C-alpha positions as a printed NumPy array, in Angstrom:
array([[  0.   ,   0.   ,   0.   ],
       [  1.311,   3.429,  -0.952],
       [  1.499,   6.223,   1.566],
       [ -0.504,   9.37 ,   0.874],
       [  2.57 ,  11.512,   0.326],
       [  3.571,   9.565,  -2.807],
       [  0.609,  10.915,  -4.794],
       [  1.89 ,  14.501,  -4.912],
       [  3.783,  15.881,  -7.84 ],
       [  5.645,  17.967,  -5.282],
       [  6.329,  17.284,  -1.618],
       [  7.608,  20.192,   0.437],
       [  9.289,  19.285,   3.682],
       [  8.907,  21.815,   6.462],
       [ 11.954,  21.483,   8.681],
       [ 12.307,  22.261,  12.355],
       [ 11.882,  26.01 ,  12.92 ],
       [ 10.533,  26.415,   9.402],
       [  7.303,  27.325,   7.593],
       [  5.761,  26.833,   4.165],
       [  2.599,  28.328,   2.634],
       [  1.336,  27.192,  -0.747],
       [ -1.669,  27.313,  -3.071],
       [ -0.665,  24.489,  -5.434],
       [ -3.184,  21.67 ,  -4.949],
       [ -0.674,  19.134,  -6.301],
       [  1.609,  19.81 ,  -3.347],
       [  1.825,  18.114,   0.014],
       [  3.395,  19.823,   3.016],
       [  4.955,  17.555,   5.621],
       [  6.919,  18.005,   8.835],
       [  8.682,  15.339,  10.839],
       [  9.932,  14.916,  14.397],
       [  7.34 ,  16.886,  16.319],
       [  8.338,  16.172,  19.9  ],
       [  7.962,  19.156,  22.213],
       [  7.705,  21.291,  19.056],
       [  4.28 ,  22.183,  17.662],
       [  3.1  ,  21.766,  14.096],
       [  0.416,  24.254,  13.055],
       [ -1.471,  23.425,   9.854],
       [ -3.858,  26.005,   8.4  ],
       [ -6.108,  25.764,   5.361],
       [ -8.606,  28.049,   3.628],
       [-10.967,  25.84 ,   1.58 ],
       [-12.201,  28.717,  -0.596],
       [ -8.819,  30.175,  -1.552],
       [ -7.296,  26.671,  -1.433],
       [ -4.31 ,  28.003,   0.458],
       [ -2.553,  26.012,   3.132],
       [  0.406,  26.415,   5.391],
       [  2.45 ,  24.477,   7.882],
       [  4.655,  25.83 ,  10.674],
       [  7.015,  23.778,  12.856],
       [  8.055,  25.915,  15.828],
       [ 10.332,  24.948,  18.706],
       [  9.893,  27.424,  21.535],
       [  7.108,  29.594,  22.944],
       [  8.604,  33.068,  23.257],
       [ 11.132,  34.959,  21.166],
       [ 12.18 ,  37.133,  24.109],
       [ 14.442,  34.315,  25.353],
       [ 16.742,  34.95 ,  22.365],
       [ 15.835,  38.043,  20.316],
       [ 18.813,  37.584,  17.982],
       [ 17.741,  34.056,  17.047],
       [ 14.169,  35.285,  16.627],
       [ 15.325,  37.975,  14.238],
       [ 17.347,  35.438,  12.222],
       [ 14.629,  32.781,  12.255],
       [ 11.192,  33.917,  13.445],
       [  9.749,  30.449,  12.706],
       [ 11.609,  29.075,  15.717],
       [  9.172,  30.735,  18.137],
       [  5.388,  30.666,  18.569],
       [  4.983,  34.406,  19.097],
       [  6.833,  35.31 ,  15.897],
       [  6.145,  32.274,  13.685],
       [  2.374,  31.957,  14.087],
       [  1.6  ,  35.547,  12.995],
       [  3.887,  35.118,   9.973],
       [  2.121,  31.879,   9.001],
       [ -1.25 ,  33.644,   8.927],
       [  0.102,  36.771,   7.201],
       [  1.633,  34.67 ,   4.431],
       [ -1.642,  32.768,   3.973],
       [ -3.51 ,  36.096,   3.735],
       [ -1.026,  37.202,   1.067],
       [ -2.095,  34.135,  -0.963],
       [ -5.782,  35.098,  -0.608],
       [ -6.822,  33.279,   2.566],
       [ -9.379,  34.932,   4.843],
       [ -9.204,  34.715,   8.633],
       [-12.851,  33.701,   9.026],
       [-12.425,  30.69 ,   6.693],
       [ -9.124,  29.306,   7.959],
       [ -9.223,  25.847,   9.515],
       [ -6.52 ,  25.268,  12.132],
       [ -5.199,  21.871,  13.19 ],
       [ -2.254,  21.353,  15.538],
       [ -0.087,  18.527,  16.82 ],
       [  2.963,  18.052,  19.006],
       [  3.769,  19.424,  22.427],
       [  5.068,  16.123,  23.795],
       [  7.106,  15.789,  26.931],
       [ 10.169,  14.116,  25.453],
       [ 13.565,  14.06 ,  27.18 ],
       [ 12.025,  15.809,  30.196],
       [ 10.546,  12.997,  32.271],
       [ 10.384,  15.162,  35.386],
       [  8.422,  17.894,  33.598],
       [ 10.915,  20.474,  34.812],
       [ 11.087,  22.469,  31.568],
       [  7.595,  21.685,  30.247],
       [  8.563,  22.938,  26.772],
       [  5.705,  21.043,  25.089],
       [  3.102,  22.468,  27.472],
       [  4.576,  25.947,  27.239],
       [  4.565,  25.727,  23.43 ],
       [  0.909,  24.712,  23.462],
       [ -0.088,  27.458,  25.91 ],
       [  1.68 ,  30.074,  23.748],
       [ -0.266,  28.836,  20.706],
       [ -3.598,  28.923,  22.542],
       [ -2.91 ,  32.422,  23.84 ],
       [ -2.027,  33.8  ,  20.387],
       [ -5.05 ,  32.194,  18.72 ],
       [ -7.404,  33.234,  21.542],
       [ -6.236,  36.873,  21.319],
       [ -6.956,  36.771,  17.584],
       [-10.335,  35.033,  17.93 ],
       [ -9.198,  31.918,  16.056],
       [-10.361,  28.435,  17.056],
       [ -8.557,  25.124,  16.688],
       [-10.631,  22.564,  14.794],
       [ -8.552,  19.497,  15.707],
       [ -5.496,  18.761,  17.795],
       [ -3.263,  15.953,  18.988],
       [ -1.175,  17.358,  21.836],
       [  0.99 ,  16.044,  24.661],
       [  2.043,  12.575,  25.619],
       [  5.522,  11.212,  25.084],
       [  5.486,  10.512,  21.348],
       [  7.064,  11.912,  18.221],
       [  4.679,  12.88 ,  15.432],
       [  4.687,  13.547,  11.696],
       [  2.079,  15.906,  10.239],
       [  1.095,  16.155,   6.576],
       [ -1.223,  18.723,   4.951],
       [ -2.875,  17.714,   1.669],
       [ -3.46 ,  20.951,  -0.267],
       [ -5.913,  19.293,  -2.667],
       [ -8.345,  18.473,   0.138],
       [ -7.214,  20.454,   3.173],
       [ -6.999,  17.235,   5.162],
       [ -4.326,  16.958,   7.808],
       [ -2.767,  13.576,   8.453],
       [ -0.99 ,  12.5  ,  11.628],
       [  1.449,   9.676,  12.161],
       [  3.059,   8.471,  15.37 ],
       [  6.454,   6.874,  15.067],
       [  5.97 ,   3.262,  13.962],
       [  2.199,   3.543,  13.433],
       [ -0.2  ,   4.   ,  10.519],
       [ -1.126,   7.516,   9.365],
       [ -4.597,   8.745,  10.417],
       [ -6.614,  11.859,   9.715],
       [ -6.439,  14.575,  12.36 ]])
């Protein structure tokens, strides 16, 4: 059986601390290794624009120089840029569907740093302030995830390490 990603004429990999926005329905956006990081997938079904962000940390104030070099590393700088880029492609805020995954507690068994939880809380705060709701999410636990956005359908697919892909 073929995986869903093989059907695309173009697969764009969104790396760690990276973002991609696209309006080509023949393209699939995919990000791997979501541990404590968060993957934010957005899609406007009317404009057929989608985007995927893979951010690592909640707040850019911990390292303003890194944030200036790579704003996609942080929730507070990456999330606004994801939406702004989608708007530039014709997406409208009131039509955007948001799905998120990640925020695991990996390599922090004691919960001392709580990076995954802090990443998720930063996301919720930003979306709440902007009156944007999350349609589906798969957050927490102690697993690594892969997220794929199908731009032809707007469907978001989730895969745990070693398991079969399922729709989010």
